[in-house]
DOPAMAR-54669 format. One line per 4 residues: number of its first residue (from 1); for each residue y negated, z, x of N, C-alpha, C. Coordinates in pm, 1 decimal, m for minus. Each point is the difference from the previous one (the first is absolute). Layout:
BEGIN
NUM) Y/Z/X/Y/Z/X/Y/Z/X  ...
REM end
This chain:
BEGIN
1) m4489.0/m6576.7/m1308.2/m101.6/76.2/72.5/47.8/32.0/140.9  123.5/40.2/10.7/54.3/35.6/131.8/0.0/m120.9/92.7  35.7/m117.8/m55.2/4.1/m121.1/80.8/m139.6/m38.4/47.6  m101.2/14.8/m87.9/m137.1/m32.8/37.4/m49.6/91.3/111.0
5) 27.9/130.0/m9.9/m42.3/94.7/102.2/69.3/m29.2/132.3  128.2/m36.8/m7.9/74.5/m31.0/121.6/m58.8/m122.8/68.9  m34.0/m102.1/m83.2/m59.5/m120.6/58.8/m133.0/32.4/66.0  m78.6/83.7/m64.0/m131.3/38.3/56.5/16.7/74.4/131.6
9) 96.1/91.4/2.9/25.2/77.7/122.5/44.3/m89.8/114.2  93.0/m93.2/m30.5/48.0/m91.1/103.5/m111.8/m89.9/50.7  m86.9/m46.6/m92.7/m111.4/m86.2/39.2/m95.3/72.9/94.0  m33.1/124.2/m33.9/m90.7/78.0/84.8/61.4/28.3/136.4
13) 131.6/25.9/0.9/68.4/27.4/127.3/m4.9/m121.3/91.7  28.4/m119.1/m58.1/m4.7/m121.6/82.2/m142.1/m30.7/44.8  m97.7/31.1/m86.0/m139.7/m24.7/35.3/m41.6/87.0/118.1  37.2/128.0/m3.6/m33.2/92.4/109.2/69.6/m42.5/129.0
17) 127.4/m38.7/m12.0/75.1/m43.6/117.3/m62.8/m125.3/61.2  m43.1/m93.3/m85.0/m62.1/m122.1/51.3/m129.9/28.3/71.9  m79.9/90.8/m55.3/m126.5/35.2/64.2/25.7/64.8/135.6  100.3/88.3/5.6/31.2/68.8/125.7/46.9/m97.0/106.7
21) 79.1/m100.8/m41.5/53.3/m94.6/97.5/m107.0/m92.8/54.7  m102.8/m29.0/m81.5/m103.2/m94.3/41.7/m125.8/68.2/50.0  m3.3/132.9/m2.2/m118.9/72.1/47.7/m8.4/m6.6/151.4  m121.4/m1.4/54.8/m14.9/0.2/146.7/67.2/121.9/59.8
25) 74.2/m20.7/109.3/76.1/111.1/59.8/m32.1/17.2/147.0  m123.0/m43.2/37.8/m33.4/1.4/141.4/10.2/140.3/60.9  m50.6/100.8/m71.0/m2.1/135.1/55.5/135.9/67.4/m2.1  97.1/m59.5/m71.9/130.0/62.8/m11.0/106.7/m73.9/80.0
29) m38.6/m106.6/69.1/96.2/m76.1/77.4/m1.6/47.3/144.3  113.1/m10.8/65.5/12.7/47.2/137.0/9.3/m118.2/95.4  m53.0/20.4/119.5/3.3/m103.0/102.5/138.4/m1.0/63.4  66.8/m114.1/m7.6/135.6/m11.6/54.5/9.3/m104.8/109.5
33) m104.0/m84.6/11.9/2.4/m103.3/102.6/1.9/63.7/138.6  94.4/m42.1/84.8/19.8/60.3/131.6/m127.1/m6.4/84.4  m66.2/m114.9/0.4/m120.1/m16.3/82.1/m112.3/91.2/m47.7  m15.0/16.1/m131.8/m106.0/84.6/m53.5/26.5/147.0/28.9
37) 127.9/40.1/m6.4/33.6/139.4/32.7/m28.3/26.9/147.6  35.3/m95.1/87.3/m28.2/15.2/142.5/m150.4/8.8/24.3  m75.8/m80.4/m72.3/m145.5/3.1/14.2/m54.6/136.6/m40.6  53.9/54.9/m109.2/m43.5/132.6/m44.8/39.0/107.3/100.8
41) 120.1/m10.1/56.6/43.9/96.3/101.5/m91.1/m3.2/121.9  m35.8/m120.5/45.3/m88.6/m12.4/115.9/m137.8/57.2/m31.5  m48.9/m26.5/m121.4/m130.7/52.2/m40.0/2.2/152.3/m5.1  106.4/58.3/m56.0/11.2/145.6/m4.7/2.4/57.6/140.6
45) 71.0/m66.8/90.5/4.5/45.3/139.0/m138.5/m4.7/63.2  m74.5/m108.4/m24.6/m134.8/m13.5/55.0/m94.7/104.6/m57.3  28.6/47.3/m121.8/m85.1/100.0/m63.9/36.8/142.4/40.4  101.5/14.8/85.5/35.0/132.3/49.3/117.9/64.7/m69.3
49) 67.0/m72.7/m88.7/119.1/52.3/m65.7/123.8/m41.7/79.7  113.3/59.2/m33.6/123.7/m29.7/72.1/102.5/m61.2/m95.3  m0.4/m133.9/m12.5/94.3/m64.5/m91.7/135.9/m26.9/62.1  20.6/44.9/123.9/125.0/m29.8/67.2/m1.0/m142.1/54.1
53) 117.0/m61.7/7.9/10.5/m134.8/53.6/m68.6/m100.9/m92.1  m76.6/m91.3/60.3/m65.8/m106.1/m76.6/98.9/m115.1/m13.6  85.9/11.4/m100.3/109.1/m96.8/m16.0/15.3/m52.3/m142.3  m91.6/38.5/m89.4/7.4/m47.4/m137.3/95.4/77.2/m88.5
57) 64.3/104.5/54.8/93.1/81.5/m76.8/m69.5/127.6/m48.3  25.2/37.0/m123.4/m63.2/120.3/m57.8/79.5/123.3/41.5  m19.1/41.5/125.0/69.7/117.4/51.7/m64.6/127.1/m53.6  63.9/113.5/28.1/m56.7/128.5/m42.9/m133.0/26.7/68.7
61) m13.9/m44.1/127.4/m127.4/15.8/70.2/m109.6/m80.9/m68.1  33.9/m122.4/m40.2/m98.1/m84.4/m67.9/m40.7/60.5/m133.5  96.3/49.2/m75.3/m31.3/61.9/m129.0/m86.7/124.0/18.0  28.1/78.9/105.2/m79.7/119.7/25.1/m142.9/m38.1/38.0
65) m15.2/m105.8/81.4/m134.0/m46.9/37.5/m76.2/m49.2/m122.6  70.2/m68.3/m90.3/m63.7/m47.9/m122.7/m45.9/118.3/m85.1  83.8/102.5/m10.9/m39.1/119.2/m76.5/m126.2/63.0/57.8  m4.8/12.3/131.4/m116.8/59.8/63.9/m124.4/m84.3/m25.5
69) 13.7/m131.3/9.4/m114.3/m87.4/m26.5/m42.8/11.4/m146.0  96.0/m3.2/m91.9/m32.5/9.3/m142.1/m71.7/132.1/m30.9  47.8/107.8/60.3/m60.9/130.8/m24.0/m143.9/3.4/49.3  m23.7/m53.5/119.5/m135.2/3.5/56.8/m93.4/m99.9/m67.7
73) 57.7/m97.6/m72.0/m82.1/m103.6/m63.7/m16.9/21.6/m150.0  54.6/110.5/m51.8/m13.9/29.4/m142.5/85.7/m87.2/m88.7  108.2/m55.1/53.9/91.8/m82.9/m78.4/119.4/83.0/m46.9  71.2/m45.6/m102.0/123.0/69.6/m40.7/98.3/5.7/117.0
77) 48.8/118.5/29.9/86.5/19.1/117.1/144.1/m28.8/m40.6  45.3/m119.8/32.1/135.6/m42.0/m35.6/86.1/m30.2/122.0  m64.9/m31.5/112.4/76.0/m39.9/118.3/49.9/m142.9/m8.3  m44.6/m74.0/m104.0/42.9/m138.8/m17.4/m118.8/m92.5/23.3
81) 28.7/m116.5/56.1/m106.1/m95.1/32.6/m25.4/m90.8/m119.8  m83.3/46.9/m92.3/m38.2/m83.5/m112.6/m122.6/m82.9/37.6  m38.5/m90.4/m88.8/m109.9/m91.3/29.4/m131.7/73.4/21.3  m22.8/105.4/m78.1/m124.9/76.3/13.6/m7.4/68.2/136.5
85) 111.7/58.5/42.1/3.1/66.7/130.9/m16.5/m100.7/112.6  67.8/m114.8/m12.0/m11.3/m104.5/102.6/m144.2/m47.8/13.2  m66.3/m19.5/m112.8/m139.0/m45.0/3.8/m90.2/105.1/64.6  26.7/128.3/m29.1/m80.2/107.9/57.7/21.3/9.5/150.9
89) 125.6/m18.6/44.7/29.7/1.8/143.7/m72.4/m113.7/70.6  5.1/m120.5/m58.8/m65.9/m115.6/60.0/m150.7/21.3/8.3  m57.9/54.8/m107.8/m144.5/22.2/m1.8/m40.9/104.0/105.0  79.7/106.2/12.0/m30.6/103.8/98.2/9.4/m55.3/141.3
93) 101.0/m82.3/26.8/15.3/m56.7/133.6/m117.5/m91.1/33.4  m45.0/m80.6/m96.2/m114.7/m88.0/25.2/m124.8/81.2/31.2  m16.9/111.8/m71.4/m116.0/85.9/23.6/4.6/60.1/139.8  118.0/51.2/39.0/14.5/62.0/131.8/m19.0/m102.6/110.0
97) 55.2/m120.0/m17.8/m15.3/m103.7/101.1/m145.6/m41.6/14.6  m71.1/m10.1/m113.3/m141.8/m34.8/6.1/m80.5/106.9/70.6  33.2/127.8/m28.5/m69.2/110.8/66.4/29.5/0.6/148.8  124.9/m28.5/35.4/38.6/m1.2/140.6/m75.6/m108.4/75.6
101) m11.9/m118.3/m59.7/m69.4/m108.7/67.2/m146.9/31.2/18.7  m63.4/58.2/m103.1/m141.9/31.8/12.1/m23.7/109.4/102.0  90.6/99.8/4.9/m15.4/107.1/97.5/21.0/m51.4/141.3  96.4/m90.0/14.5/26.9/m54.1/133.4/m120.8/m77.6/51.2
105) m67.4/m73.6/m89.4/m116.6/m77.0/41.1/m118.3/90.3/31.6  m10.3/113.9/m71.8/m115.7/87.5/16.9/24.2/110.3/101.3  115.3/3.3/65.2/32.1/105.8/95.6/35.5/m61.2/134.9  m102.6/m44.0/75.5/28.2/m66.0/127.3/59.0/93.1/103.9
109) m12.3/131.9/m19.4/50.2/93.9/99.9/150.6/m1.7/11.7  71.7/m13.1/m112.6/145.6/m0.9/0.4/50.9/m128.6/m60.5  132.4/m13.2/m4.9/58.3/m120.3/m57.9/132.0/36.8/m65.2  48.1/m91.4/m84.7/127.2/25.4/m67.2/112.6/m11.8/102.1
113) 85.2/100.5/5.1/111.1/6.9/95.0/129.9/4.0/m78.8  80.8/m106.5/9.4/122.3/m10.0/m80.8/97.6/112.7/31.5  24.4/27.3/128.9/95.0/104.8/36.2/m48.9/135.7/m47.5  m128.5/27.1/17.0/m55.7/127.4/m45.0/5.2/11.6/m152.2
117) m24.1/m112.6/m68.4/6.5/m0.4/m146.1/141.7/31.3/m47.8  101.1/m58.9/65.3/139.4/29.1/m35.3/30.7/148.0/22.1  m51.2/54.7/108.3/25.4/141.1/29.4/m63.9/89.3/m106.5  m123.7/m32.4/m39.0/m68.2/79.7/m102.0/70.4/m11.7/m134.7
121) 49.7/m119.5/m32.2/69.9/m18.2/m128.2/131.7/75.8/m1.8  74.9/m3.8/109.9/125.6/74.8/6.5/m25.0/150.1/m7.1  m107.0/46.6/63.5/m35.5/141.3/m8.7/m35.8/37.0/m143.5  m62.6/m92.4/m72.1/m32.5/23.9/m140.6/126.4/15.6/m82.9
125) 103.3/m80.6/29.5/127.2/12.1/m72.1/61.0/138.2/21.8  m9.3/49.0/123.7/54.4/132.9/28.8/m74.1/105.2/m82.6  m132.4/m11.2/m9.4/m77.6/95.7/m79.2/38.4/m6.5/m147.1  30.0/m119.9/m49.6/44.5/m11.4/m139.0/123.5/85.2/m23.9
129) 96.8/m11.0/90.4/122.4/79.4/m14.1/m27.6/148.5/20.2  m97.2/31.6/83.9/m34.0/140.0/26.4/m38.5/72.3/m128.4  m67.0/m69.6/m90.0/m49.8/62.7/m121.5/84.1/m28.7/m123.3  99.5/m88.8/11.3/77.5/m36.4/m118.6/142.6/52.0/1.8
133) 41.2/65.6/108.4/136.6/52.6/7.0/18.6/110.1/m104.0  117.9/3.8/m59.9/26.4/98.9/m104.1/85.4/115.4/51.7  110.7/m33.4/67.2/92.2/106.1/39.7/m44.2/68.4/128.1  m55.8/m77.3/94.1/m49.3/58.0/124.1/m143.1/m44.6/18.9
137) m91.6/95.0/m3.6/m141.7/m32.0/m0.5/m73.4/92.7/95.8  m97.9/m54.9/71.0/m85.1/82.9/83.2/m77.2/94.0/m91.6  3.2/130.5/24.8/m60.4/96.2/m92.9/m149.8/m22.7/m18.9  m46.9/22.7/m123.0/m142.9/m10.3/m27.1/m79.0/98.0/86.2
141) 60.9/114.9/29.4/m69.7/99.7/81.9/m34.1/m55.5/137.7  86.6/m87.2/52.9/m25.6/m61.8/130.3/m108.6/m106.5/m13.2  10.8/m83.5/m103.8/m98.0/m106.3/m18.8/m138.7/55.9/m28.9  m7.3/113.4/m68.4/m128.9/62.9/m27.3/m70.6/41.4/128.8
145) 78.9/33.7/100.4/m56.5/45.3/127.0/m17.2/m112.8/99.9  34.3/m121.8/m38.8/m4.5/m112.7/92.9/m143.3/m31.0/41.0  m26.0/8.6/129.2/m129.1/m38.7/56.2/9.0/m136.3/67.7  119.0/m43.4/28.8/23.2/m133.0/56.9/144.5/m38.8/m27.2
149) 24.1/m129.0/m11.1/134.9/m50.8/m22.6/22.2/m119.9/90.6  109.6/3.5/73.9/40.4/m113.7/82.9/129.6/m56.7/m55.9  9.9/m130.2/m7.3/120.3/m67.1/m49.2/45.7/m99.1/106.2  123.8/15.2/42.1/60.2/m89.6/99.4/115.9/m72.2/m68.6
153) m23.9/m118.3/m55.8/110.6/m72.6/m63.8/92.7/m62.3/103.3  127.4/8.2/m27.7/101.7/m67.3/81.6/m1.3/49.6/144.7  14.9/129.9/15.7/16.3/57.4/133.8/138.5/m37.2/51.2  7.6/m60.9/116.4/125.2/m57.9/49.0/57.7/83.9/112.3
157) 133.5/21.1/m6.1/71.7/67.5/107.6/9.1/m88.2/122.8  m6.2/62.9/118.7/32.7/m70.5/122.7/149.3/6.8/24.4  43.3/m49.6/113.6/142.2/7.2/33.6/42.7/145.0/11.1  124.1/28.7/m37.0/46.4/138.1/1.8/m1.2/56.9/142.0
161) 17.4/m88.2/99.8/m1.3/50.7/137.1/m138.3/50.9/37.2  m103.4/m61.6/m59.7/m136.9/42.8/27.0/m40.1/111.4/m96.1  42.8/m13.9/m123.0/m29.6/102.2/m99.6/m145.9/5.8/m38.6  m68.5/m115.6/m4.9/m141.1/m0.3/m33.4/m27.8/m71.2/m130.5
165) m122.1/20.8/m50.2/m43.3/m66.0/m121.7/m143.0/m46.6/16.0  m34.1/m102.4/m78.0/m134.5/m54.8/7.8/m37.5/m59.0/m135.5  m125.5/17.6/m37.1/m47.4/m58.1/m124.3/m150.8/m8.7/m1.1  m51.2/m80.2/m91.1/m144.5/m16.0/m14.8/m37.4/21.3/m144.9
169) m115.1/62.8/m22.7/m41.3/29.4/m135.8/m148.8/22.1/m9.9  m39.2/81.1/m96.8/m141.4/27.5/m26.3/m18.3/148.5/m28.6  m122.3/48.1/21.0/m33.6/138.1/m32.3/m137.9/2.9/m64.6  m14.6/80.6/m104.0/m126.8/14.0/m71.3/m33.0/146.8/m16.7
173) m128.4/32.3/3.9/m46.9/138.7/m7.8/m78.0/19.7/m129.3  17.1/117.6/m60.1/m79.3/32.6/m117.8/m138.2/46.5/46.7  m103.4/m68.3/m44.2/m134.8/31.4/43.9/m56.4/119.0/m77.2  m120.9/43.2/38.3/m60.5/116.1/m65.0/m25.2/m23.8/m148.3
177) m17.8/m126.7/m39.1/m24.3/m31.6/m141.0/126.8/9.6/m84.2  116.4/9.7/67.0/126.6/2.1/m71.7/68.5/m134.3/m2.6  m71.3/m104.0/39.0/59.8/m133.4/4.0/72.6/m20.7/132.4  84.5/m105.5/1.4/75.3/m31.3/121.1/m77.5/m100.4/84.9
181) 7.8/18.7/130.9/m62.8/m94.2/92.4/82.3/m128.0/7.0  m61.5/m106.3/48.0/78.3/m118.5/32.6/100.4/38.4/107.7  116.7/m60.8/1.5/104.0/42.2/93.9/m20.8/m54.6/140.5  32.8/81.4/98.5/7.6/m45.9/138.2/144.0/m41.2/27.3
185) 17.1/m103.1/77.5/133.9/m47.9/35.0/49.9/77.5/121.7  123.6/47.2/m8.9/57.8/85.0/103.6/142.2/m45.4/30.8  53.2/51.6/109.2/141.6/m19.0/31.8/58.6/135.0/37.3  131.3/12.1/m12.4/68.3/125.4/30.5/122.6/m32.2/85.3
189) 27.3/85.7/96.4/115.8/m20.0/85.2/51.2/132.9/51.3  123.0/m0.4/46.9/57.9/123.0/51.1/150.5/m2.3/m10.6  63.4/113.7/27.4/146.0/7.8/m7.7/48.1/m7.1/m143.1  131.8/m14.8/m17.9/58.0/m0.9/m134.8/m37.7/126.8/m72.4
193) m27.6/m13.1/m129.3/m54.8/109.6/m77.3/104.4/60.1/m94.6  12.6/130.1/1.3/75.6/71.8/m101.3/142.3/m47.9/m15.8  41.5/m10.4/m126.5/139.6/m31.5/m31.0/14.7/m146.3/m41.1  m90.9/m85.1/49.0/1.3/m138.4/m45.3/89.2/m91.7/84.4
197) 79.7/57.0/90.6/85.8/m82.3/85.4/88.7/m88.8/m85.7  12.2/m124.9/39.6/82.7/m93.5/m74.3/m76.9/m79.6/m102.3  m124.2/38.7/m29.9/m81.9/m75.4/m94.2/m76.7/m106.0/77.5  12.3/m123.9/m40.9/m60.4/m109.2/75.9/m151.0/m0.5/m12.5
201) m51.4/26.1/m119.6/m144.4/3.4/m21.6/m29.4/90.3/m118.1  m116.3/62.4/4.3/m40.3/89.7/m107.1/m150.7/m2.8/m10.5  m53.0/54.7/m106.9/m144.6/13.9/m17.0/m36.7/146.5/20.7  m113.1/24.1/63.6/m41.9/136.6/30.7/m138.0/26.0/m59.9
205) m16.3/116.2/m59.9/m128.8/45.0/m52.5/m34.3/133.7/64.7  m120.5/11.3/51.8/m50.3/124.6/57.9/m115.0/50.4/m85.6  11.3/123.0/m48.3/m104.8/60.6/m81.4/m68.2/108.0/83.0  m125.1/m23.8/36.1/m78.2/94.9/79.5/m74.9/94.0/m94.3
209) 14.7/129.2/20.2/m65.8/97.1/m87.6/m122.2/63.8/64.6  m37.4/m45.5/118.0/m117.4/52.5/68.7/m74.0/m118.0/62.4  m127.2/m22.1/m34.4/m72.4/m115.1/55.6/m11.5/5.2/151.5  6.7/121.6/57.2/m9.5/13.7/145.5/121.9/m58.7/70.4
213) 108.1/m22.9/m75.5/122.4/m51.2/60.7/m20.5/m138.7/60.1  m99.9/m74.2/m49.8/m21.5/m135.6/48.2/m113.1/m9.1/101.9  m51.6/113.6/44.0/m111.2/m2.4/94.9/33.4/m78.8/125.4  118.2/20.9/51.1/38.0/m66.6/125.3/9.8/m150.8/m20.7
217) 54.9/m39.5/m112.7/9.4/m142.3/m30.2/m139.7/m60.1/m13.7  m91.0/76.6/m61.3/m136.8/m47.0/m15.7/m72.7/m17.2/132.0  46.8/69.0/103.9/m58.0/m14.6/133.3/65.5/m113.3/77.9  93.9/m67.9/m65.1/65.4/m112.0/66.0/118.6/38.9/84.9
221) 45.7/124.3/m11.3/112.7/47.0/80.2/127.4/4.3/m83.4  113.2/11.2/66.0/127.9/10.7/m68.8/11.8/136.4/m66.3  48.9/0.2/m123.1/24.0/124.3/m73.0/149.0/29.3/6.7  37.4/105.4/70.1/140.4/34.5/20.7/45.1/95.9/m109.3
225) 92.2/m44.4/m84.1/50.7/83.7/m107.5/89.1/109.2/57.1  m22.9/122.8/m43.3/75.4/113.2/51.4/m64.5/62.3/122.0  m99.5/m68.2/57.4/m72.0/53.2/115.9/m146.6/22.5/m35.3  m68.4/m108.0/m42.2/m140.0/11.5/m40.4/m13.5/52.8/m142.3
229) 97.6/m26.8/m81.8/1.5/48.2/m138.3/141.0/47.2/m32.6  8.8/99.5/m86.3/131.0/45.6/m46.2/53.9/m98.9/m101.2  123.4/m42.7/17.8/61.3/m94.8/m91.9/130.3/59.1/m50.7  24.2/m17.6/m127.9/121.5/53.7/m59.8/53.5/m97.7/m102.5
233) 130.6/0.4/m17.8/60.5/m83.0/m103.9/m53.6/44.0/m135.3  m59.2/m91.0/m71.3/m66.2/35.3/m125.2/95.8/46.1/m107.1  m40.3/100.7/m77.4/84.3/47.4/m110.2/1.9/m100.5/m114.1  105.6/2.8/m80.0/12.2/m87.7/m114.9/m10.7/82.9/m127.0
237) m52.1/m61.3/m103.3/m19.0/66.5/m128.9/m77.2/128.8/20.9  63.5/116.6/m22.2/m68.9/127.6/19.6/70.6/82.8/105.2  50.0/m68.1/104.8/69.4/71.9/105.9/m94.7/91.6/75.0  54.6/106.6/54.7/m80.0/93.8/76.8/m34.6/m60.1/134.9
241) m126.0/15.3/42.7/m43.1/m51.2/128.7/54.6/89.9/110.3  60.7/m64.2/101.4/55.0/77.2/110.3/m29.8/m69.7/130.7  10.2/72.8/108.5/m10.6/m58.1/131.8/m139.3/m44.2/39.2  m104.3/60.5/m56.3/m136.5/m39.9/28.2/m62.5/95.2/100.5
245) m62.9/m55.2/102.4/m73.7/79.4/97.4/m139.5/25.6/m55.0  m32.6/123.4/m39.6/m127.9/26.4/m66.4/m119.7/m15.0/91.9  20.0/m10.8/132.0/m111.8/m9.8/92.8/m45.4/m143.6/21.0  73.2/m97.4/m51.7/m34.5/m140.1/17.1/m19.9/m66.5/m136.0
249) m87.3/m103.6/m5.3/m10.7/m77.7/m124.0/136.2/m54.3/m39.8  29.4/m1.9/m128.0/134.1/m34.2/m45.7/8.9/m143.6/m50.5  110.1/m65.8/36.1/31.9/m133.5/m49.4/138.7/7.1/m63.0  11.7/m47.5/m123.2/129.5/m7.5/m66.7/50.0/m143.3/11.2
253) 122.7/m15.7/44.9/54.2/m133.6/25.1/115.0/m30.7/m95.3  0.6/m124.2/m47.8/102.5/m45.8/m94.1/50.3/m137.0/44.3  126.0/m26.6/m28.4/53.7/m134.0/19.4/49.6/m51.5/m134.4  m1.9/m131.5/m15.1/47.5/m61.9/m123.3/107.3/m102.0/34.4
257) 117.0/19.4/m58.2/109.8/m94.1/16.1/47.9/m39.2/m139.7  m1.3/m129.6/m27.7/42.7/m52.1/m130.3/m75.3/65.3/m114.8  m130.6/19.7/19.3/m84.9/49.3/m107.2/m3.5/149.7/m16.2  82.8/76.1/72.8/4.9/144.6/m14.9/m62.6/66.8/121.9
261) m85.5/97.7/m26.1/m65.7/72.0/108.5/79.3/124.4/37.6  m11.8/38.0/126.5/59.9/123.2/49.9/m81.9/46.0/119.5  m2.2/130.3/22.4/m69.7/52.7/116.4/70.0/m43.4/127.4  m78.6/m26.6/104.7/57.6/m43.9/127.0/m80.1/60.8/114.0
265) 68.2/43.0/105.6/m66.2/59.3/115.9/m51.8/m110.6/91.8  m125.5/13.1/44.6/m61.8/m101.3/84.9/m57.8/59.5/127.1  58.5/106.1/51.1/m50.5/61.3/122.3/m1.6/m100.2/114.1  m107.0/7.7/80.7/m17.8/m81.1/121.4/m31.1/m146.1/m27.4
269) m21.9/m36.3/m124.0/m45.7/m135.4/m28.6/m149.3/m8.5/28.4  m44.0/m113.7/49.4/m140.8/m18.4/31.6/m66.1/m101.1/m91.1  m114.7/38.5/m57.1/m76.0/m87.8/m88.8/m122.8/m48.2/76.7  m16.4/m132.3/13.3/m112.5/m55.0/74.3/m66.4/m110.8/m80.9
273) m125.6/m31.2/34.1/m74.0/m103.9/m69.2/51.2/m138.0/39.1  1.7/m89.6/m96.8/28.3/m140.9/25.4/m135.9/m68.5/13.4  m55.2/6.5/119.3/m138.7/m41.9/21.4/m22.0/m147.4/m31.2  91.5/m85.2/42.3/m19.5/m143.6/m20.1/m4.0/m35.2/m148.8
277) 88.9/62.2/m79.0/0.8/m29.0/m143.9/m125.0/54.0/m66.8  m43.6/119.5/38.6/m123.2/55.1/m57.1/m119.1/m90.1/28.8  m6.2/m57.3/120.5/m109.5/m90.4/34.2/8.1/m128.7/m81.4  120.6/m51.4/m18.1/15.9/m121.9/m79.2/m45.3/20.1/m143.9
281) 36.7/114.7/m57.6/m24.7/24.8/m142.3/m143.5/43.6/m27.3  m54.9/85.1/86.8/m131.6/58.3/m26.7/m111.1/m50.4/90.9  36.5/m71.7/105.3/m101.3/m49.5/91.5/m1.9/78.1/130.0  m39.7/m62.9/110.9/5.5/65.0/131.1/m98.0/114.8/17.8
285) m104.1/5.5/m81.7/m100.6/105.2/16.5/31.0/126.6/m78.9  106.3/m2.1/m80.3/33.5/114.8/m84.1/100.1/89.0/73.4  m26.6/132.2/1.9/93.4/92.1/64.3/74.9/81.4/m104.8  99.8/74.1/45.3/87.7/70.7/m93.1/m73.6/110.1/m76.3
289) m101.9/60.2/60.5/m74.7/104.0/m71.3/m70.8/m57.2/m121.7  m51.4/m122.0/12.3/m63.7/m64.1/m114.6/102.6/m34.2/m107.4  118.3/m47.6/43.3/104.0/m37.2/m96.2/46.6/121.8/m79.3  39.5/105.7/71.8/53.4/119.2/m66.3/m109.2/88.0/m59.1
293) m124.4/m25.2/37.7/m110.4/78.4/m54.9/m45.8/m47.3/m135.8  51.9/m113.3/m45.4/m33.7/m47.6/m133.6/m124.4/m86.1/m4.6  m53.4/m41.6/115.2/m122.7/m78.9/0.6/26.8/m150.4/1.3  127.4/m39.7/10.0/35.7/m141.9/1.5/56.7/m39.9/m135.7
297) m54.3/m106.2/m56.2/46.1/m46.5/m131.2/138.9/m61.9/11.8  73.6/5.4/m110.0/132.4/m61.3/m1.6/m12.8/m151.8/8.7  108.8/m66.4/32.5/m0.1/m145.1/9.3/134.0/m52.9/m49.9  15.1/m131.4/m16.1/122.9/m53.6/m58.5/126.9/37.0/74.9
301) m10.3/19.8/131.0/119.3/30.7/78.5/62.5/131.8/m42.1  m82.2/101.3/m25.1/51.1/134.6/m28.9/m8.2/35.2/m147.7  m46.2/m93.2/m84.1/m21.3/31.1/m140.7/125.0/52.5/m71.8  119.3/m60.3/19.6/117.4/53.1/m71.6/27.0/146.6/30.0
305) m17.2/40.7/125.5/23.3/140.1/36.0/m104.4/90.0/m63.8  m125.3/m44.3/m3.2/m106.3/80.6/m60.9/22.6/17.3/m149.7  51.1/m105.2/m65.0/28.4/8.8/m143.9/101.3/110.7/m27.6  106.2/6.6/80.7/102.1/102.0/m20.7/m50.5/139.0/36.4
309) m84.1/9.8/102.6/m57.8/129.8/34.7/m83.8/54.6/m115.4  m76.1/m87.6/m63.1/m83.8/43.8/m111.6/82.1/46.3/m119.2  126.2/m47.3/m9.4/87.7/42.7/m109.0/69.9/131.7/31.3  m6.1/42.3/126.3/77.9/115.7/43.9/m36.2/123.7/m80.2
313) 100.4/65.9/m52.4/m18.2/121.3/m78.2/67.9/116.3/70.2  m51.7/121.8/m13.4/m126.4/31.3/m67.3/m120.9/m33.2/87.2  m112.8/m24.0/m63.7/m120.5/m33.2/72.6/m88.7/123.5/17.7  m71.5/1.1/110.6/m99.1/104.0/17.6/m128.3/m43.2/m70.8
317) m78.7/97.3/m50.3/m124.2/m36.4/m67.2/m96.1/m67.7/95.5  m74.3/m97.8/m51.2/m98.0/m72.0/79.6/m136.9/63.4/m22.0  m61.5/42.7/108.1/m129.8/65.0/m10.4/m110.5/m105.0/m11.7
REM end
């Protein structure tokens, strides 16, 4: 009896093992081909995620981008490029590309601008880090009061003898409905800022807590930080706000180096419109008041930045 039971058990074990080995494993297999991983990285980048270098290597940046995509797509969040995730990325990219082509054909006023698109995508990456940092995070209390947000990716130092900095980015305003406007393209320049001496390049985020702070920019004039509006190094986590001039609209400024945000002083920096880029993206007949007023529809050039703005937490209620 014991021998018969043992034979039966062994037979069932081998039967189960054989079925498992021959069962379809498409959803459980991972993409390892270098070219396919590079293709997925490029697609994630085009969709507004930050996979890091497009080199076919599964870096931590790539895994983090995959997690974000999986989370937003309702897939199991593993951070691994399995066949199901790869197929979903490819399908999403085809959809976005088709939408971009149709919008470009139906929007004769503006056109797709590669440089502007790169700027909007890099600004979107900065926003991703703005909301995903764990140890150092822009306080929710600040984001709740945000009436406008400007992102200047890759702000570059000038020569130390000159002590200047220059960068180009985008700014978006929260409209009366609670939604974000399409972004206007801007540039920033001025003397070296705060304690960033020795840093070759950094990303800058400006959080405006008063819609009146952008009035001058909306009139097409230069907005001087520290002169036209009060600007202060933004607090981190639940730090106490200090150094704010209560008589002026307030702007909280942050810099990001290697993924970590910190408050940074930006006194005497000037924010101005990038008129040529705005005309390229939105058309020559569109002015900045229309862009920041929320009356201009989004387009493929700025779509990655708008996607991240819509994810920004906490959100104000939409009336």
